matplotlib code that plots the C-alpha trace (Angstrom):
import matplotlib.pyplot as plt

x = [67.5, 64.0, 61.9, 65.1, 65.0, 61.2, 61.2, 64.5, 62.3, 59.6, 60.9, 63.1, 59.6, 58.1, 61.2, 61.2, 57.5, 58.5, 61.1, 59.0, 56.2, 58.6, 56.9, 59.6, 59.1, 59.7, 57.8, 60.7, 63.8, 62.3, 61.3, 65.2, 66.4, 65.0, 65.6, 69.3, 69.6, 67.7, 69.9, 73.4, 72.4, 71.9, 74.4, 74.8, 76.3, 80.5, 79.8, 78.0, 80.6, 83.8, 81.7, 81.7, 85.4, 85.7, 84.6, 85.3, 88.9, 88.8, 87.5, 89.4, 92.0, 90.3, 90.3]
y = [86.1, 87.4, 86.2, 87.5, 91.1, 91.3, 91.0, 93.5, 95.8, 94.8, 95.2, 98.7, 99.8, 99.4, 100.6, 103.5, 104.3, 103.7, 105.7, 108.8, 108.0, 107.8, 104.3, 102.7, 100.1, 96.6, 95.9, 98.3, 96.5, 93.6, 94.9, 96.7, 93.2, 91.3, 94.3, 94.0, 89.5, 89.7, 93.2, 91.0, 87.8, 89.9, 91.2, 94.3, 92.9, 93.0, 96.5, 98.0, 96.0, 98.1, 101.5, 101.0, 99.8, 102.6, 105.1, 103.8, 103.6, 107.7, 108.2, 106.5, 109.0, 111.8, 111.2]
z = [68.9, 68.5, 71.4, 73.2, 71.6, 72.5, 75.4, 76.4, 74.0, 76.6, 79.4, 78.4, 77.1, 81.3, 82.5, 81.0, 81.8, 85.6, 85.4, 84.0, 85.8, 88.8, 90.0, 91.4, 94.0, 94.6, 90.9, 89.4, 91.1, 89.0, 86.0, 86.3, 87.4, 84.6, 81.7, 82.7, 82.5, 78.9, 77.7, 78.7, 76.7, 73.3, 71.1, 72.9, 76.1, 74.8, 73.6, 76.9, 78.8, 76.8, 76.9, 81.2, 81.1, 79.5, 81.4, 84.0, 83.1, 82.3, 85.7, 87.9, 85.8, 86.9, 90.6]

ax = plt.figure().add_subplot(projection="3d")
ax.plot(x, y, z, "-o")
ax.set_aspect("equal")
plt.show()
């Protein structure tokens, strides 16, 4: 769990840096994918999934 959390924080920081400096090429796509896979293995995954489902439900009711 500690290694996973450290990896998520490191990849999140790299991704934030790349977004801030607008350097999103192939490397950015790889970092974003790795960040997503690592984030999915943490305890935050169910909360994020529930929030996205709620957002999707809200948007579908608007339209």
